[in-house]
BALO-662483 format. One record per residue (C-alpha): x, y, z; residue in one letter. Coordinates in steps of 0.05 Angstrom, whole numbers, plus 32768, in hexadecimal, padded with zeros to 4 digits. Example, Ala and Ser with C-alpha at 12.3 -4.5 7.8 and 13.67 -1.06 7.14 Angstrom:
<torkols>
<torkol c1="80F6" c2="7FA6" c3="809C" residu="A"/>
<torkol c1="8111" c2="7FEB" c3="808F" residu="S"/>
</torkols>
This chain:
<torkols>
<torkol c1="807B" c2="7DF9" c3="808E" residu="X"/>
<torkol c1="80C1" c2="7E09" c3="8075" residu="X"/>
<torkol c1="80E6" c2="7E47" c3="808D" residu="X"/>
<torkol c1="8104" c2="7E6B" c3="8050" residu="X"/>
<torkol c1="8133" c2="7EA7" c3="804E" residu="X"/>
<torkol c1="811B" c2="7EE7" c3="802C" residu="X"/>
<torkol c1="8153" c2="7F0C" c3="8008" residu="X"/>
<torkol c1="8158" c2="7F56" c3="8019" residu="X"/>
<torkol c1="817C" c2="7F8F" c3="7FF6" residu="X"/>
<torkol c1="8194" c2="7FD6" c3="7FFD" residu="X"/>
<torkol c1="816B" c2="7FFC" c3="7FC9" residu="X"/>
<torkol c1="818A" c2="8041" c3="7FCD" residu="X"/>
<torkol c1="81C2" c2="8063" c3="7FF4" residu="X"/>
<torkol c1="81E5" c2="80A6" c3="7FF4" residu="X"/>
<torkol c1="821D" c2="80C9" c3="801B" residu="X"/>
<torkol c1="8227" c2="8113" c3="8026" residu="X"/>
<torkol c1="826F" c2="8121" c3="8037" residu="X"/>
<torkol c1="8264" c2="8167" c3="8053" residu="X"/>
<torkol c1="821C" c2="8171" c3="8069" residu="X"/>
<torkol c1="8201" c2="81B8" c3="806A" residu="X"/>
<torkol c1="81F4" c2="81D8" c3="80AF" residu="X"/>
<torkol c1="81AA" c2="81DE" c3="809F" residu="X"/>
<torkol c1="81A0" c2="8195" c3="808F" residu="X"/>
<torkol c1="81CD" c2="8181" c3="80C9" residu="X"/>
<torkol c1="819F" c2="81AA" c3="80F6" residu="X"/>
<torkol c1="8161" c2="8184" c3="80DD" residu="X"/>
<torkol c1="817E" c2="8141" c3="80F1" residu="X"/>
<torkol c1="81A4" c2="815A" c3="812E" residu="X"/>
<torkol c1="81E6" c2="8142" c3="8113" residu="X"/>
<torkol c1="821C" c2="8144" c3="814A" residu="X"/>
<torkol c1="8247" c2="8182" c3="8146" residu="X"/>
<torkol c1="8286" c2="8159" c3="8139" residu="X"/>
<torkol c1="8266" c2="8132" c3="80FF" residu="X"/>
<torkol c1="826E" c2="814D" c3="80B9" residu="X"/>
<torkol c1="8253" c2="8114" c3="808E" residu="X"/>
<torkol c1="8211" c2="80EF" c3="8089" residu="X"/>
<torkol c1="81F9" c2="80B1" c3="8065" residu="X"/>
<torkol c1="81B3" c2="8097" c3="8058" residu="X"/>
<torkol c1="8195" c2="8059" c3="8038" residu="X"/>
<torkol c1="8156" c2="8031" c3="802A" residu="X"/>
<torkol c1="814A" c2="7FE6" c3="802A" residu="X"/>
<torkol c1="8110" c2="7FBA" c3="8014" residu="X"/>
<torkol c1="8105" c2="7FA4" c3="805D" residu="X"/>
<torkol c1="8106" c2="7FD3" c3="8098" residu="X"/>
<torkol c1="811A" c2="7FA1" c3="80CD" residu="X"/>
<torkol c1="8159" c2="7F90" c3="80A7" residu="X"/>
<torkol c1="816B" c2="7FDA" c3="80A2" residu="X"/>
<torkol c1="8164" c2="7FE6" c3="80ED" residu="X"/>
<torkol c1="8190" c2="7FAB" c3="80FF" residu="X"/>
<torkol c1="81C3" c2="7FBC" c3="80C9" residu="X"/>
<torkol c1="81C8" c2="8002" c3="80E5" residu="X"/>
<torkol c1="81D1" c2="7FE9" c3="812C" residu="X"/>
<torkol c1="8206" c2="7FB8" c3="8115" residu="X"/>
<torkol c1="822C" c2="7FEF" c3="80F1" residu="X"/>
<torkol c1="8230" c2="8019" c3="8131" residu="X"/>
<torkol c1="825A" c2="7FE1" c3="814F" residu="X"/>
<torkol c1="828D" c2="7FE4" c3="8117" residu="X"/>
<torkol c1="828F" c2="802C" c3="80FC" residu="X"/>
<torkol c1="8292" c2="8070" c3="811D" residu="X"/>
<torkol c1="824B" c2="8084" c3="810C" residu="X"/>
<torkol c1="820B" c2="8099" c3="812F" residu="X"/>
<torkol c1="81C5" c2="8087" c3="8116" residu="X"/>
<torkol c1="819B" c2="80C6" c3="8117" residu="X"/>
<torkol c1="815A" c2="80B2" c3="80F5" residu="X"/>
<torkol c1="813A" c2="8070" c3="80E1" residu="X"/>
<torkol c1="80F1" c2="8068" c3="80D1" residu="X"/>
<torkol c1="80C5" c2="8038" c3="80AB" residu="X"/>
<torkol c1="8098" c2="8052" c3="8074" residu="X"/>
<torkol c1="804D" c2="804A" c3="807F" residu="X"/>
<torkol c1="8038" c2="8009" c3="805E" residu="X"/>
<torkol c1="8080" c2="7FF4" c3="8052" residu="X"/>
<torkol c1="809D" c2="7FE7" c3="800D" residu="X"/>
<torkol c1="805A" c2="7FDD" c3="7FEB" residu="X"/>
<torkol c1="804A" c2="8027" c3="7FF9" residu="X"/>
<torkol c1="808F" c2="8042" c3="7FEA" residu="X"/>
<torkol c1="8096" c2="8082" c3="7FC3" residu="X"/>
<torkol c1="80C3" c2="8061" c3="7F8F" residu="X"/>
<torkol c1="80E3" c2="801F" c3="7F7D" residu="X"/>
<torkol c1="8122" c2="8037" c3="7FA1" residu="X"/>
<torkol c1="80FF" c2="804E" c3="7FE0" residu="X"/>
<torkol c1="80F7" c2="800A" c3="8000" residu="X"/>
<torkol c1="80D4" c2="8007" c3="8043" residu="X"/>
<torkol c1="8101" c2="8031" c3="806F" residu="X"/>
<torkol c1="812D" c2="806F" c3="8072" residu="X"/>
<torkol c1="816C" c2="806E" c3="809E" residu="X"/>
<torkol c1="819C" c2="80A9" c3="80A7" residu="X"/>
<torkol c1="81DD" c2="80A8" c3="80CE" residu="X"/>
<torkol c1="8219" c2="80D5" c3="80D6" residu="X"/>
<torkol c1="8264" c2="80D2" c3="80E3" residu="X"/>
<torkol c1="829E" c2="8101" c3="80F2" residu="X"/>
<torkol c1="82BD" c2="80F4" c3="80AE" residu="X"/>
<torkol c1="82A4" c2="80DA" c3="806B" residu="X"/>
<torkol c1="82D1" c2="809D" c3="8074" residu="X"/>
<torkol c1="82AA" c2="808B" c3="80B3" residu="X"/>
<torkol c1="8268" c2="8090" c3="808D" residu="X"/>
<torkol c1="8282" c2="8068" c3="8053" residu="X"/>
<torkol c1="829A" c2="8032" c3="8083" residu="X"/>
<torkol c1="8256" c2="8031" c3="80A5" residu="X"/>
<torkol c1="8232" c2="802B" c3="8062" residu="X"/>
<torkol c1="825F" c2="7FF0" c3="804E" residu="X"/>
<torkol c1="824E" c2="7FCB" c3="808F" residu="X"/>
<torkol c1="8204" c2="7FDA" c3="8083" residu="X"/>
<torkol c1="8207" c2="7FBE" c3="803C" residu="X"/>
<torkol c1="822A" c2="7F7F" c3="8055" residu="X"/>
<torkol c1="81F7" c2="7F73" c3="808B" residu="X"/>
<torkol c1="81BB" c2="7F7D" c3="805D" residu="X"/>
<torkol c1="81D7" c2="7F51" c3="8025" residu="X"/>
<torkol c1="81F9" c2="7F1A" c3="804F" residu="X"/>
<torkol c1="81E0" c2="7F1A" c3="8097" residu="X"/>
<torkol c1="8195" c2="7F29" c3="8094" residu="X"/>
<torkol c1="8167" c2="7EF7" c3="80B7" residu="X"/>
<torkol c1="8125" c2="7F06" c3="8095" residu="X"/>
<torkol c1="80FC" c2="7EC7" c3="8088" residu="X"/>
<torkol c1="80B8" c2="7EAE" c3="8074" residu="X"/>
<torkol c1="8093" c2="7E6C" c3="8074" residu="X"/>
<torkol c1="808E" c2="7E44" c3="8034" residu="X"/>
<torkol c1="80A1" c2="7E80" c3="800A" residu="X"/>
<torkol c1="8062" c2="7EA7" c3="801E" residu="X"/>
<torkol c1="8074" c2="7EF0" c3="8026" residu="X"/>
<torkol c1="8036" c2="7EF9" c3="8050" residu="X"/>
<torkol c1="8058" c2="7ED1" c3="8087" residu="X"/>
<torkol c1="8099" c2="7EF8" c3="8088" residu="X"/>
<torkol c1="80BA" c2="7F00" c3="80CC" residu="X"/>
<torkol c1="80FC" c2="7F16" c3="80EA" residu="X"/>
<torkol c1="8119" c2="7EEF" c3="8124" residu="X"/>
<torkol c1="8162" c2="7EFC" c3="8135" residu="X"/>
<torkol c1="818F" c2="7EF8" c3="8172" residu="X"/>
<torkol c1="81C3" c2="7F2F" c3="8173" residu="X"/>
<torkol c1="81FB" c2="7F1D" c3="81A5" residu="X"/>
<torkol c1="820C" c2="7F65" c3="81B5" residu="X"/>
<torkol c1="81E5" c2="7FA5" c3="81AB" residu="X"/>
<torkol c1="8204" c2="7FDD" c3="8182" residu="X"/>
<torkol c1="8207" c2="8025" c3="8198" residu="X"/>
<torkol c1="81C6" c2="8034" c3="8173" residu="X"/>
<torkol c1="819B" c2="8003" c3="819A" residu="X"/>
<torkol c1="81C0" c2="800F" c3="81DB" residu="X"/>
<torkol c1="81AB" c2="8058" c3="81D6" residu="X"/>
<torkol c1="8166" c2="804F" c3="81B6" residu="X"/>
<torkol c1="814C" c2="8016" c3="81E2" residu="X"/>
<torkol c1="817A" c2="801B" c3="821F" residu="X"/>
<torkol c1="8197" c2="7FD6" c3="8214" residu="X"/>
<torkol c1="81D4" c2="7FCB" c3="8240" residu="X"/>
<torkol c1="8216" c2="7FC8" c3="8219" residu="X"/>
<torkol c1="8224" c2="7F80" c3="8230" residu="X"/>
<torkol c1="81DF" c2="7F66" c3="821E" residu="X"/>
<torkol c1="81C6" c2="7F40" c3="81E1" residu="X"/>
<torkol c1="8183" c2="7F4D" c3="81C2" residu="X"/>
<torkol c1="814E" c2="7F26" c3="819B" residu="X"/>
<torkol c1="812B" c2="7F4A" c3="8163" residu="X"/>
<torkol c1="80E7" c2="7F2B" c3="8157" residu="X"/>
<torkol c1="80B6" c2="7F45" c3="8123" residu="X"/>
<torkol c1="807C" c2="7F28" c3="80FA" residu="X"/>
<torkol c1="8032" c2="7F2C" c3="80EE" residu="X"/>
<torkol c1="800C" c2="7F4A" c3="8129" residu="X"/>
<torkol c1="7FE1" c2="7F0F" c3="813F" residu="X"/>
<torkol c1="8015" c2="7ED7" c3="8139" residu="X"/>
<torkol c1="804D" c2="7F04" c3="8153" residu="X"/>
<torkol c1="802B" c2="7F16" c3="8194" residu="X"/>
<torkol c1="8019" c2="7ECD" c3="81A0" residu="X"/>
<torkol c1="8061" c2="7EB8" c3="8193" residu="X"/>
<torkol c1="807F" c2="7EF2" c3="81BA" residu="X"/>
<torkol c1="805D" c2="7EDB" c3="81F9" residu="X"/>
<torkol c1="807A" c2="7E96" c3="81EF" residu="X"/>
<torkol c1="80BF" c2="7EB3" c3="81E3" residu="X"/>
<torkol c1="80BC" c2="7EDA" c3="8224" residu="X"/>
<torkol c1="80A6" c2="7E9D" c3="824A" residu="X"/>
<torkol c1="80DE" c2="7E73" c3="822C" residu="X"/>
<torkol c1="8116" c2="7EA4" c3="823D" residu="X"/>
<torkol c1="8130" c2="7ED3" c3="8272" residu="X"/>
<torkol c1="8127" c2="7F11" c3="8247" residu="X"/>
<torkol c1="8105" c2="7F54" c3="824E" residu="X"/>
<torkol c1="80E4" c2="7F82" c3="821B" residu="X"/>
<torkol c1="8110" c2="7FBC" c3="8206" residu="X"/>
<torkol c1="80DF" c2="7FD4" c3="81D2" residu="X"/>
<torkol c1="809B" c2="7FBE" c3="81B7" residu="X"/>
<torkol c1="8079" c2="7FD0" c3="8175" residu="X"/>
<torkol c1="802E" c2="7FD5" c3="817F" residu="X"/>
<torkol c1="8005" c2="7FBA" c3="8145" residu="X"/>
<torkol c1="7FFD" c2="7FD3" c3="8112" residu="X"/>
<torkol c1="8042" c2="7FF0" c3="8109" residu="X"/>
<torkol c1="8052" c2="801C" c3="80CD" residu="X"/>
<torkol c1="805C" c2="7FDC" c3="80A5" residu="X"/>
<torkol c1="801E" c2="7FBB" c3="80C5" residu="X"/>
<torkol c1="8048" c2="7F8B" c3="80EF" residu="X"/>
<torkol c1="8057" c2="7F83" c3="8139" residu="X"/>
<torkol c1="8093" c2="7F6E" c3="8161" residu="X"/>
<torkol c1="80C4" c2="7F7B" c3="8198" residu="X"/>
<torkol c1="810D" c2="7F80" c3="81AB" residu="X"/>
<torkol c1="811D" c2="7F55" c3="81E7" residu="X"/>
<torkol c1="815F" c2="7F58" c3="820C" residu="X"/>
<torkol c1="8185" c2="7F2A" c3="823A" residu="X"/>
<torkol c1="81C0" c2="7EFA" c3="8236" residu="X"/>
<torkol c1="81D1" c2="7EDD" c3="81F2" residu="X"/>
<torkol c1="81B8" c2="7E98" c3="8206" residu="X"/>
<torkol c1="8176" c2="7EB6" c3="8220" residu="X"/>
<torkol c1="816C" c2="7EDD" c3="81DF" residu="X"/>
<torkol c1="817A" c2="7E9E" c3="81B5" residu="X"/>
<torkol c1="8146" c2="7E79" c3="81DE" residu="X"/>
<torkol c1="8115" c2="7EB1" c3="81D1" residu="X"/>
<torkol c1="8122" c2="7EAF" c3="8186" residu="X"/>
<torkol c1="8118" c2="7E64" c3="8183" residu="X"/>
<torkol c1="80D7" c2="7E66" c3="81AA" residu="X"/>
<torkol c1="80BE" c2="7EA0" c3="8181" residu="X"/>
<torkol c1="80C9" c2="7E7D" c3="813F" residu="X"/>
<torkol c1="80AB" c2="7E3B" c3="8157" residu="X"/>
<torkol c1="806B" c2="7E5C" c3="816F" residu="X"/>
<torkol c1="8067" c2="7E8C" c3="8134" residu="X"/>
<torkol c1="8066" c2="7E4F" c3="8108" residu="X"/>
<torkol c1="8030" c2="7E2E" c3="8132" residu="X"/>
<torkol c1="8005" c2="7E6D" c3="812F" residu="X"/>
<torkol c1="800C" c2="7E73" c3="80E4" residu="X"/>
<torkol c1="7FFD" c2="7E29" c3="80D8" residu="X"/>
<torkol c1="7FBE" c2="7E2D" c3="8103" residu="X"/>
<torkol c1="7FA3" c2="7E74" c3="80FE" residu="X"/>
<torkol c1="7F5E" c2="7E65" c3="811B" residu="X"/>
<torkol c1="7F75" c2="7E36" c3="8152" residu="X"/>
<torkol c1="7F6D" c2="7E59" c3="8195" residu="X"/>
</torkols>
């Protein structure tokens, strides 16, 4: 089976330069932040990693990120994608900078793949050398640690995840019980960069084996 990239895109994005106090209260925008930005992509995993990456480069804080039930196929519109992410910054320039980094990550750095062009075998397996502020806070990943982001179909993912943990000195920072909002499963593992790369490699190898032989126990 051949591993093939799946192109992802930002489908909609907006910035509010001076958010109203009432809306700021809803999302618990920090008192020193005046501007917010929000966006949607056609894959939720890409959006989460893009947001975390942006927190390493721009003065922003991710306030809300959630996958729609059923993912993109159940989206409310062709621009809704599969996820909603909202973040804030002290100034509109900070938010614009954050959005630019997010767009670059989605369009040029995404690691969403499938086997033989079959969207039903889509998976995300990436090693991130350093956690951003978003994942440091959300999953308590130490600032000097890397993480492996591993997501796919529930059965094959849990099989491959066990192999990834056995092949690397990593720990689970977060686990998505199946079925997730998008009917997938997965985990964020953390450790050294080399350990996380070993986890990614083992995950992909055994994911492939599970998909090639779905009834082989």
